[in-house]
N, C-alpha and C positions, 0 to 999 in steps of 0.2 A: 592259401590266401596271399602268399608272398608275391606271386607274379602279378595278379590283378592290382595289388596295392602299389607295386612299383610302376605298373603301366598307368594307373590313375595319377600318380605323382608326376610322371613324365608328361602326361597330358596337361596337368594343372600348371606346370611351369613351362609349357610350350607356348605357341603363338596363335593357336586356333581358338577363337572365342567360343565356338560351339563345343569343341572338345573340353575346354576349360570348364564351361558350365556343367557339362555332363559329369566330368571328373569331380567337381566340387560336390555335386549331389551324392555321388557314390561314396566319396570320402566321409561325408557327414553321416551316412548310414554305417559305414565301416567303423567309425570312431565309437559306435555304441556296442560293438561286438567284443567278446572276450579276447579274440585273436589280436586286437589292436595293441594290447600291452606288448606282446612279443614282437609284433611288426614294427612298432615305434622303436623299441630298444635295439632291434637289429640294425636300424639305420644310424644309430649313434656311434659312428666310427670316424676316425680322422680322415679317411678317404672319401667319405660321403660329401657331396657338394653342400656348401654351407646353408644354402636356402632350403634344401631338402632336410638336412639335419635339424635346422631350426623349426621347420614345420613339424617334424616328428617330436621334438622336445615340447613344442607348444601343445600338440595333441596329448602328449603324456601328462602335461600339467593340467589340462582341462579334464582329462579322464580321472586324474587323481582327485581333483576337487569335487567331482560329481559322483564318483563310484567307490571311493576308498572305503566307506563304511560297509559296503556289501561284500568285501573280500574277507577271506579267512585269515587267521593270524599267521599261519605258515606262508601263505601267499604274500602277505604284507612284508614279512621279514625278508623273503626272497627278493621281492621287487626293490626294497630299500637297499639291500646289499648290491644288487646288480646296478642300480642307478648310481649308487655311491662310487662303484668301480668305474663306471663310464664317465662320471664327473671328474674323477682323478685323472683318467686317461686323456680327456679333452681339455683340461685346464692348463696344459703346458703351452698351448698355442695362443696367438694374439689375433687381433683384427676380427674377422668374421667368426673365428672359433671362440672368441671371448663372448660374443652374443649367444652362441649356442650353449656354452658352459653356463652363462648367466641364467638362461631359461631353464636349463637342467638343474641348476642349484635351486631355482624357485620350486621345481617339481619335488626335489628331495626334501626341501623345507616343508612343503605342503604335506608330504607323506609323514614326516616326523610330527608335525603339529596335530594332524588328524589322528595319529596313532595314540596320542595321549601324553601325559606329563613325563613319563619315564623316557619315551623315545625322544621327546623334545629336549629334555635335559641331557640325554646322551649325545645328541647331535651338537648341542651348544658346547658341551664340555670338550668333545673331540675337536671342534673348530677352534676353540680357545687354546687348546693344547697345541694344535698344529701351528697356529699363528704365533704363539709364544715361543715355539722352537725355531721360528724363522722359516718354516716350510709353507710356501705359497701363502704369504701373509694377506696379499690382496684378495685372493680367491676365498680364503677362510672368512675374511671380513664381509665379502659379498654374500657368502652363505649365511652368515649371522644376520645380515640385513634382511635377507629373504625369509629367514625363520621368524624374525620379529613381525614382518608384514603378514605372514601366514597366520601367526598367532592372533594378530589383530583382526583377521577375517572370520575367526571362529564364532559360532553362536554362543550365547551367554554362558550356559553351563560349562561347555568345554573350555571356553576362553578363561573362565574364572579358575579352573583347575590347572590348565597348562601355563597360563601367565603367572599364576601364583607359584608354580614350580620353578620357572626359569628366572624369575626376578632375583632370587638370592645370588645368582651368578653374575648379576650386573656389576657389582664392585670389581670383580675380576676382569670384566670387560673394560671398565674404566681405567684400571691399571694398565691393561694392554694398550688401550687407546692413548694413554699418556706417553707410553714408550714409543709408539709409532709416531706421534706428533713431534716428540722431541727429536727423534731420529730424522724426521723429514725436514726439520728446520723451517726457516721463514719462507724458503722458495720451493720446498718440496710439495709434491702432490699427495694429499692425504684424504681425498674425497671418499674413498671406500671406508676409511676409519670413521670419518665424520658422519657418514650415512648410518653406519652400524650403531654408533653412539646415540644419534638422534632417534633412531627407530626404537631402540630398547628403552631409552629414558622416557619415551612417550607412551610406553605400554601401561595399560591399566586393567586390572582384572575385571572391573565392571564394564569397561568400555565407555563410561560416561564422563570421566574426568578429562579436562583439557590441560591440566598441569602435568609437570614431569613427575616421575615416580620417586625421585630423590630430591631433597632440598639442597641448596648451595653448601650448607655445612656438611651434609652427608657426602656430597661429591668431593668436597675439599679433603675430607678425612680419608676417603678411599683412594683419591689420586690428587695429591697436593699440587702437582704441576700442570694438571689438565687445564684449569681455567687460565692460568698465565699463558700457556701455549695458545689457547684460543684467542685471548685478548691481544697478544703480540701480532697475530696474523690477520687482524681486522682489515677488511678491504681487499683481501687477496683470495685466490683460489676460485673454485667453481661457484657459480651463483645458485641460490636456492631455486630459482625458476628453472634453470637447466636441470638441476637435480630432481626437481619435481616431475619434469617431463620424462626423465629417465626412469624414475621410480614408477610412474604410471605405466610406462611401456613394459617394465619388468614384471609388474604385478597384474598385467592384463586388465587395466582399468581400476586398479585398487587405489590406495591413498597416494597422494601427490603432494608436492611442495607448493609454495605460494606462487600464484600466477603473476604475470607482469602487471596486471591491473590492480593488485593489492598493494597496500601501503608498504609491505615488507618485500615485495617482488624485487628481484635483482640483488638481494643481499648475498654475501658469501655464505657457504655452509657453516663455516666457523663462526661468523658473526651472528647468524640466526640462532645457532646453538647456544652461544654465550648469552645472548639476550634472553633466550628461553630459560636458561639455568638461573640467571640472576633476577628475572622478572617475577611478577606476582604469580601465585599458584599454591603449591604445596606448603603446608604449615611448617614452622621452624622445626629443626631436628630436635629429637628428645634430649640430646646432650648439649644443645646449644650449638654455637659455631656459625650460625647464619650471619650475624652481624660481623664476625671476624672475616668470613669469606667475602662479604660485600665491601668492607673497608680495604681488604687486600686488593680486590678488583679495582676499586676507586683509585687507590695509590698507584697501581700499575698503569691505569689510564692516564693519570697525571704525569707520571715519570716517563712513559714511553711515547704517548701520543700528543700531549700538550706542546712539547718543544717543537715537534715536527709541524703541527698545525700553525703555531705562532710564526715559525720561520717561513712557511709557505705564504701566510697572510702578509708578512712584512715584505716578502720578495715579490708580491704580486702574482703568486702562483696558485691562488685559491681557485682558479678555474681549471687547473689541471685535473684530468679525469681520475688519475690515481689518488690525488689529494681529496677530491670530492667523494670518492668511494670510501676512503678512510673516515672522512668527516661524517658521512651519513651513518656508518656503522657505529662510530663512537657515539653519535647522538642516540642511536637506538639502545646501545648498552647502558649509557648513563640514564636514559629514560627508564629502562627496565629496573635499574637500581632504585630510582626515585619512586617507582610504583610499588616496589616491595617494601622499601624503608624510607618513607618520605621524611621522617625526622632526621635521618642520617644526612641527607642532602640539604636539609633546611638549617643545618648548623646546630645539631644537638650537642649537649655538653661534651667537650673533649674533641669534637669533630669540626670546629669552626673553620680552621684553615683548610681542611679537606673540602668542606662544603663550598667555600669561596673559590677554591681551585676548580671544582666541578662546574660552578656557575660560569667561571671564565672560559672553561672549555666549551660549554654549551653556547656561549656568546660567539666564540670563534666559529662554531658550526653554523649558527644562523646567519653569520655574516658572510658565509660562502656564497657562491654564485648559483647554487642549486636549490630550487624550491623543494625537491625531494628531501634534501638534508634538513631544511627548515621544518618540513612536515614531520620528520622523524623526531624533532626536538620539541614539538608542541606539547606532548603529554608530560614532558618534564616540567614545564611551567604550570600545567594544570595540577600536577602532583605537589609541587611546591605550595600551591595555593590551598591545599587541603590542611596545611599546618597553620595553627593560629599565629597571627602576627606577633603576639607577645612571646611565642616560643621560637621564632625565627631569628636568625642573625639580621641585624638592621639592614645590611647591604642586600639581603635577599628579599626585601620588600619593595618599596617604590624604586630604589636605584636599579635593581635588576630589570624590572619591567620597562623603566625609562630607557635603559641601554638597549633592550631587545626590540622596542617598538619600531624604530626606523627601519631596522633590518627586516622585521616581519612584514611591514607594509611594503617594503620594496619587493618582496617575493609575491605579494598579492597584486602587483601591478599587471596590467595586460602586457603582452610581449611588445617590445619596442617596434617591431615590424608589423604589428597587427593591423589588418584591414578587415578581415572577416574570418570566421572559424573555418570556412571552406578552404581558405588559402593558407592558413597558419598551420605550422607543424605541431603546435601544442594541442593537447586534447581538451576539448571544451568541458566535458563532464568532469574530468579530473581537476581542471582549474576551478570550476565553481564549487566542487566538493571541498577543495582545500579552503576556499574563501568562506563559503556559507555554512559549512558544518564544523570543520576542524579549527580554523583560525578564529572564527567568531567567538568561540568560548574563551579563548586566551585573551582576546581583546577586551571582553567583558571583565576578566580578571585584572587586566592592566588598568582599566578605568577604575575598578574598585580600589586599586592601590594608589593611583595617581590623582584621581578626582579631577579637579579643574585643569591640572597640568596636562592631562591627557588631551583635553580639548584644545589647549594652547599649542600642544605639539602638532595636533592635526591641523589647526589653523595656520601654523607656521609652514607646514608642508604644502598646504593649499596656496598660501600667498607666494611662496617661492617656487612654485611649479614651473619648470621649463618645458614640460611636455604634457600632453593631455592625459597620458597614463598616470603621471604623478598627481594631477588634479583629481582625476577620477578616483584614485585610491584613497585620497583624503576624504572625499565624499562617502566612499564605502566605509572607511573607518568610523565616521560619524554615524552612519546608519547602523553599523554592527552593534553599537552600544546605546541605541535609542531608548531602550527600556530603562536602563540605568540612568541615563541623562534626564529623561522625563521625570523620573522619581527624584533626582537631585535638584531639579529646577522647580518642579511644581509641587513636590511633596506627595505622599502616598494618598492622601484624601483631600477633597475640596474643603477649604477653610482651615485645614490643619496648619500649624506653624511650619514655615519653610525650613529645610535643613540648612546647616552651616555651609557656606560657599555657594548658595543658590544664586545670589546676585552676580558673583563672578562668572559662574557657568552661563547664566542668562546673557551676560554681556558678550561672551564669546559667540553664543548662538546668534545673537542679533547681528553681530559683525559678519559672520559667515553667511547666514541666510540673506542679510541685506545685500551683500555683493552678488550672491547667486541670483536672487530674484530681480535685482536691478538689471542684471545682464539679460534677463529673459523678457523684460518689458519693452514697450515701444520706445522708451528713452534709454535704450541699452548703452548708448554712448556715455551715459553718466556713470557707468561702471568704472571709469578711470583707466580703461585699457588693461584691467586685471586679468588673471587666468580665466575667471568665469566668462568674461566677455570674449576672450580669444577662443575658448574651447567649447562652450555650451552649444552654440548654434551649428557648429560644423562637425562635431564628433558624436555619432549616435550613441556610443557607449557612455559618454559623459551625460548626455541627456537621459539615458535610461537610468543610470544610477542616481542622478539628480531627482528624477520623478519618484523613484522609490524612496529616496531620502525624505522628500516632502511628505509622503504618505506615512512614513514612520514617525514623523513629528506632528501628525495631524492634531493630536490632543494639545500640544503646545500652541499651535496656531489658534486653536479655539479658546484657550484660556489666557494667553498672554496678549493683552491689548496692544502691546508695542510690536508684536510679531508682524512681519510684512505679509499679511494674509492675501491682499490683492495681487501682490507680485508673485506669490507662490501659486495662486490659481492661474495667473497668466503663464507661468512656466509650465504648468501642467497642460493647459490648453495648447501651448506650442508643442509640447511633447506628444500630443495626440497625432501630430503630422509626421512623426518619426516612426517608421515601421518597427524599429528595434525597441522603441520606448513606449509605444502606444498602449500596450497592455498595462504596464506599470503606471503610466500617466492616468489611465481611466480609473483603475482601482484606487489610486491615491486621490484623484479628484473626488470620488465618492466619499472616501474617508474624511477628507478635509471638509467637505460640505456637511457631513453628518456631525463632525466634532465642532465645527465653527458655524453652525446654522444660526445661532444667536447673533454672532457678529455680522454675518452676511445679511441678516434680515433687516438691518437698518443701515442706510435708508433703502427703501424698496427699489430705487433706481439702480442700485448696485446689482441686484439680482437680474433686473431686466437687461443690463449690460452683459452679464455673464451668459444669460440665455441666448442673446443675439450672437455672442462670440462663439459659443459652443455649437450653435446651429450650423455654422459653416462647415464644421467637421462631422458632426453627428447626422445632420439632415441637410445636405447641400440643396440649395434652392433649385427647383425645377425650371426648365427652360420656358420662356414666355411663349414660344412658338407652339401652336397646337399640333399635337401628334409627335412632338420631339421626344426621344427616349429620356427617361429619368436618369440623372447623373448617378454614377455608381458611388458607393461608399467604401473607403479603404478599411475602415475600422471593422473589427469582428462584431457579431451580434452581441456578445457578452460585454465588450468594451462600450458599445453604444448604450446598452442598457445601464451600465454602471454610471455613465455621465448623466443620463436622464434621471436615474434614481437619486443621484446626488443633488441635482437641481430641484427635484420634487421635494426632497427633505427640507431644503431651504425654504421653498415656497410654503410648506406646511407650517413653518415657524412664523409666517406673517399673520397679521390680523385677517379675519375672514374675507372682507372685501378685497383686500390686496392679494390674499391667497388665491382667490378665484381668478383674479386677473392674471396673476403669475402663471397659474395652471393653464389658462387659455393661451398665453403667450408661449408657454413651453411646448404645447402640442401643435401650435399653428404651423410650423415648418413641416411636421409629419403629416398633418392633414393636407397641406398644399401638395406634398409629394404624392399622396394617395390620389388626390384629384388629378394630378398630372398623369398618373398611370391609367386612370379611367378615361382621360381625354385622349390617350394615345391610340384609341381605336380598339381593334381586336386584342384581347388579353393573351399574351404569350406566357410561357412558363416562367421566363425571366421577370415579366411584369408582375405575375402573381407572387413570385418570391419576394420582390420588392414590396409589394402591398402587404404581405404577411409580416415581413420584418418591421415595417413602419407601424402597423397596427399593434404589434407586440410592444413596441416602445410606448405607444399611447397607454397600453395597460400598465407598463412600468411607471408612467407618470401618475396615473390614477391611483396606483397602489398606495401612495403616501399622502394623498390629498385628504388628510384628516386634520382640520384646523383646530385651534384650542377651544372653540365654542362647542364641540361635540357634534351630535347628530344634526342639530338644527342650525349650525353656524355659530354666530356670536352668542355668547351667554346673554340671556334675557331678550334676544331678538329672534323670535321664532319665524319671522318673515324672511330672514336672511337665508338664501338657499345654501345647501351644503356645497363646499368647494368641488367635491367629486362630481356632483350633479351638474355644476356649472361647466366643468371640463367636459363631461359627457354630452351636455347640450351642444357645446361647440363642435364636438366630433360627430354628433348624431347624423347630419346629412350624409357624410361619407359612410358611416356605419350602416345606416338603413339602405343606402345604395348598394353596398357590398352584400347585405343580406338578401336584397332583391335580385341580385345577379346570379343567374344559374351557373355561369362559368366560375364565379368566385366560390359559391357554396359547394361546388363539386370538388374544390381543391382543399385537401385536408389541412394544409398549413395555414391557409387563409381562415378556415373555420376555427382552427385552434386559436389563432390570434384574436379573432372577433369575439369568441366566447370567453377568452381570457379577459378582454376589456369589460365584458358584461359582469364576469365574476368579481373582478377587482372593484368595479363600481359598487356592486352590492355589498361587498365586505367593507369597503371604506365608508360609504354613506349609511349602511345598515338601514334602520327603519325610516330614515329620511328619504330613502329611495322608494317608498311605497307607491307614490303616484306613477313611478316609472314601470312598475311591475307588469301591468297588463300589456303594455307595448313591448316590453322585453320578452315576455312569454310568447306573444304573437310572432315576434321576430325569429326566435329560435325554433318555433314550430314550423315556420315557413322553410327554414334551413333543413329541418329533419325530414320534411315531406319530399324534398329534392334528393337528399342523400342522408341516410341514417348515420350521423357522425357522433362518436362518443362524447365530445365536449358539450353537446347539447344536454345530455343527461347530467353532466357535471354542473351546468348552469342551473338547471331545475333543482338539483340537490342543494346547491348553495342558496338558492332562493328560499327553499323551505327551511333550511337551517337558520337563515336570518329572520324570516317572518313567521315561521311556524304555520299553523292553519289559520288563514285569514277569515275567520267567521264574521268579524265586524265589518268586513268590506266584501259584500256579496259578489260583486262583479269579479274582483280579484280572486276570491275563493273558487268561483265557478271556473275561471280560467285556469287556476292551479289544478283543480281536479280533472278538468278536461284534458289538459296537457299531460298529466300523469297517465291517464287511460290511453291516450293516443300514442304517446311515446312507447309505453310498455307493449302495446299491441304491435306496433310496427317493428320495434326492436326484436321482440320475440320471434316474429315471422322471419326477419332477416337472419337471426342467429340459427333458427331451425333449418333454414334453407342452406346456410353455410355448412352446418353439421351433416346434412343429408348429402351434400355434394363432396364431402371429404375435405372441406376447407375450414376446419375448426380454427386454425391459427388466424385466419382473416377476420373472424368474429370475436376473437379473444378480448380485445380492448373494448368492444361494444358491450360484451357480456359483463366485463368488470364495471364499466360505467353504469349499466342498467341496474345491476344489483346494489351498487353503491348508492345510487339515487333512491332505489326502493327502500334500502335500509335507513337512509336519512329521513325519508317520509315516515317510516315506522317509528322512528324516535321522536321526530318533531311535529308530525301531523298524522298521528296514528289513525284517527277516524277516516281521514281522506284515503289512506291506503286500504283500510279494511273495507271501505265502500267502493273501492276500485273494481270494475268488472273483470280486470285482468289478474285479480289476486290468485285464483286457481291456476291460471297459466303461468304466473310467476313461480309458484310453488312447483309446478310440474317441470318448469325449465331448469330448476336446480339440478335435477338428475342428469340432464344433458351436459351441463357445465362440469359436473363432477366426473363425467366420462372423459374429460380432456386432461391434459397435463400442465396447463397454463397456471402458474402459481397465483397471479394476481386475481384472475377471474374466479378461480376455485376458492380463494380466500374470501372474496366478497360474497359469493353464493353461500358459503358456509356461514358467514356472519349473519346474513339475512335469514337463512333457515333457522339458525339457532335462536335469533331474537323472536321470530314468529313462534317457535315452540315454547319459548319462555314466557310469552305474553299472557297466556291464561293464568299462570301463577301470579304474575304481576297484577292482573286485573282483579283477581280474587283478593289479593293483599290490599289493594287500594280501596276495596269496597265496590260491590257491583253497581254499575250505572243503570238505574231503572228507567232512564229516559228512552224514548223510542229510538233515538240514534244509538244510544249505548247498547240496547238490546239487539239492534240490527248488526252492530259491529261485532258483538260477541257471537251472534249466530253465524255471521260470515266467517269469522275466525275458526269456529268449531267445524263449520262445513268444509273449509279449505283443508284443515288438518285431517279430517276423516277421509276426504276424497283423495288427497294426494299423499297422505302419510305412508301407505304401503310402498308406492314407487320411490318415495324419498328414502325409506329405510333400505330398500333393495339397492338403491344407488349409492348410499353411504357405505354399505358393506362391500359392494363391488369396487368402489374407489379405494377403500382401505386396503383391499387385497391386491390392487394392481396400479391404478393410475395416480392416486393422490400423492402429491409431492411430500417427501418425508417430513419437512418442516411444518406441514399443515396437518399431520396426523393427530396432533393434540386438539386442534380446532375441530376436526371431524369427530373425534371422540366426544368432545363437548356437546356437539349437536346431537349425537346419538344418545348420550347420557341425559340430556334435557328432554328429548322425546320420551324416553323410557319412564321419566318421572313427571311427565306432564299430567296435570289433574284431569284434562279433558280426554286424552287419548293414551295415557300411560299403559293401562292393561292391554289395550289393542296393539300398542307399539310392541309389546313383548311378543304377541302372536305374529305381528309382521316380521319381527326379527327371526323368529323360528322359521317362518316360511322363507325368508330371504336366505338363511343359512342352508336350508334344505335345497333351495334352487341353485345356490352357488356351489354347494359341496356334493351335489348328486344324491341327496336324500329326500328328494321331493320332485315336484313338477319342474321340468326344465324351464329356465328363465327365458323371457322373450329377448329378442335381439336388442330391443331398446334398453334393456337392463344390463345385458352382458357386454354390450359394446362389440367391437370388432376383435373377437378372440378366436375366430375360425371355428366356432362351435364348441370351443373348450371354455367353460366358465372360469372366472378368475380364482374361484375357490377350490379348483382341482387339487392344488398343492396342499390345502388344508385337510381335505378329505372328510369322510363321514365321521370318523372318530374325532378328528380335530374340531369339526363343527359342533359335535355334542359337548366336548369339553369347553369350548368357548361359550356355548349357551348356558352350561351349568354354572360357569363363573359369572357371566354377565347378568343372568337373571336370578341369581340366588337371593334369598331373602327369608324373613321370618316365616315359620318358626324354626326352620332347619339351620339357618345361618344368617348372619348380618350381611346386608348388601355391601358390595364393594364401594369404598369411598371414591371420590372423583379421581384422586391421584392414581389409585390402583387400577381404576377403570381405564384411565389414559394409558397406563403401562400395558394393560391387557390388549387394547386395540392396537398399540404399537407392535406388540409381539405377534398378533394375528396378521398384521400387515407384513411383517418380516417373513412369516411363514408363507404367505401367499406369494411373495417375491422370491422364494427359495433361499432366503438368507438365514432362516432358522428352521429347526425341525419341530414337529408337533410336541416334542418333549418339553419345549419351552413353556407349555401350558400346565405342566405338572405342579409348578409352584403355586398356582391359584387353587389347586385342589387341596393343598395342605393348610390353607388359611381358614 
């Protein structure tokens, strides 16, 4: 096999793509042959080209990982010996030879780890002995790193044994690493040593722990100078990102270091290891010593790094790359100490001076020019804040946060050269993650310490801002603590006594928002030329943050009568015109309107002014010229809806007559735009999209048209029309015109919007909408006759949910029953045609809406459904829906069928209705169950075995369970189930195609088999006197197991458990 192997390798590393592809296929097959062991080892010679030798070593590693367990003990020992000799032979070279020896070391380590604890300990001991004697220290350390990585790859049982065996030798490795690091000195390269230490310290027998296997005290006891060596070298050496890439390459996709996108990316190996050792994780050593190790580390940080950072800061060298690297790693290490022992860094007894020194060190770090360094320090401030104020040194309370606040906010500023994220070098996601997730928590802690002084500091930054970035970050700082500030100014509950300092905090808010809102108003010049006036209108990021800020303080605007509410709304309306700020402006506008609806409701003229101002942005006026295109809207549909909903909430707070007028004024621009679309001539797709969007906004307006007078309008004035009906009356001409337009009702988006208006009107006006019902039903029926659209079913379902069965209004009741019959008949025909043509997905939404409507009729207008001529067809159609895999339609069909099956029990429990209508309804129900029951049971079983979504198996089981216990058809249902199991499992007449679906002649129950079918029937149908019937929970489990068997996920043996009960 040698010659073909060499020929394939020559072709693989040649230049002919065809030969390379053929060689790659041949080599993939060759790697599976036993001869590949000797073939690969034969190529591991110094004279072999490096790329060929690396390929051979890589194949050897892959073969070891996949086939080592199938080899005999003698063959294993022979291979380990040969590979060890080859590794020793190749380790003397550098460059490309080092890559080959590294991969060969990985293979040898895999052999040892997979051979068991004794072989792993033997390899580790030999490597430690070789490194300790000075023989190829670097190669021995690389071999140890590979061994740790291969131990980490083992499955649980082997890992537990092997890792448990090698961990006792870790102290010896620590002592070796200490010697290597001390010999390397500050400038020496010790990456191999650091990788080996890190790999072994992270080993855990269970593979579940994320902490190191030794505590700081244990490490200090085993190697007293290891931590000092690591701490003195902070900021130097290879980075963890580079080491992670190398590790991933060496382990063929195994574990790796931190990526550049992580918060620790770019740290040196020594810095990351030191932070991991000192950070939270493993519990304190049994003999103590952790506090001593931490204090020693803290003292070394103060004595070695504080003078250097202070000198660099004083000399203006804080921007030097080397200084920044040291500062960042210092911040990480001190943060790690604080997370393990917060009391130590908070000034515990005897450690006051040390704690103050560490605080000074962290302030030096956050004052650097690097946001990454500040990010590394944030958890320090969070850890400090976990210690009670009474237990901290006084300087580590408000003074610490007051000193850090300006520096932290400086790091939160947009870059000085910022114009857009597309042009800036900074990463947008990283910037916002720092501000909105990491820094925001620290700012809340700062406000908790500083109280009103925090607000005054922010106000000072805003007032003295020389750039828009400074002003924007002041607004951000106020937004980040909105929850705390609202509680400090308003109190926790309405009417509760205000907390101390509330007046002072409110005064600062009034000043800040007063200037901000004045700058946004028409009299902006009254802002006095302050930062708000200079930056708000011309800087999108300032407008964006300002709009978000107003929304965060919506509750304050609603409850503080002195808050500049109108100015804030003017700011938000102006923000709608900024693409960068429009989303925040719209959501904040809605929040302010909701929270301040009481203030905005008086006088009514104020709301009229707001509606007119918002219409220019949300619904621009259409051109007066006939046929002119409708003006486009820059805002998204969600933003437009947010503004309309906010205004509708304010309108609902007005007295009923004013509420109706405000609602009409709100929808008038939308209706005018819809008329303009209709007047433009032939409706294009763009025109239909505009029409659908504007009708959806009308629905948003109607949604909240619920005045204080209830269903009839003002209390005590039944003649007062409901505001929602008044609004609907104003929109009715365009709504009826749309419903009568074949082009419009053929467009699903327009129909969705139109039906949403109808539903919102019904839900808002409720029984006050009774006079509207016949016209509304007629309108949706006209739509359905043109195109069977699912929203029509939703409208009819909403109507029956609101009104029930309208027996007292004969005309409306007749319209209701007629609509139910017509829609059911047409929809079932459409669904059946779609299923027959193989387009089940196209009818899925209609099936969902149809059975949802039918189910709502069953609940709220039972007699109407039972008298429906399509009841049998509805029951028959359930089987077709169950043959699909659409979750929503299957869920609704199951709900309907279950409720129908449960209805006889409910009727008998309520007492039999002896009236002619009651007798007819009971007869119709029994007839439908007897006629369609067999097909339904067959469909339920087939769906459980194949098509039913897993999350709906419990609902399907409930339907079958209810049928089996139905007082009308229960005994028959058991016979139907026996027949269905026989048909599906091959123990009876073959099922029809309508029942089996498209299985190519193979029924879904083939996997269950005859024996499995009999076991299922024995469990499902058992009962007295031989055994108790299965309770509902066990029946659900039985059906789930049968479904898993049908899908090939379980064997028939899963049913044995039900035979033993």
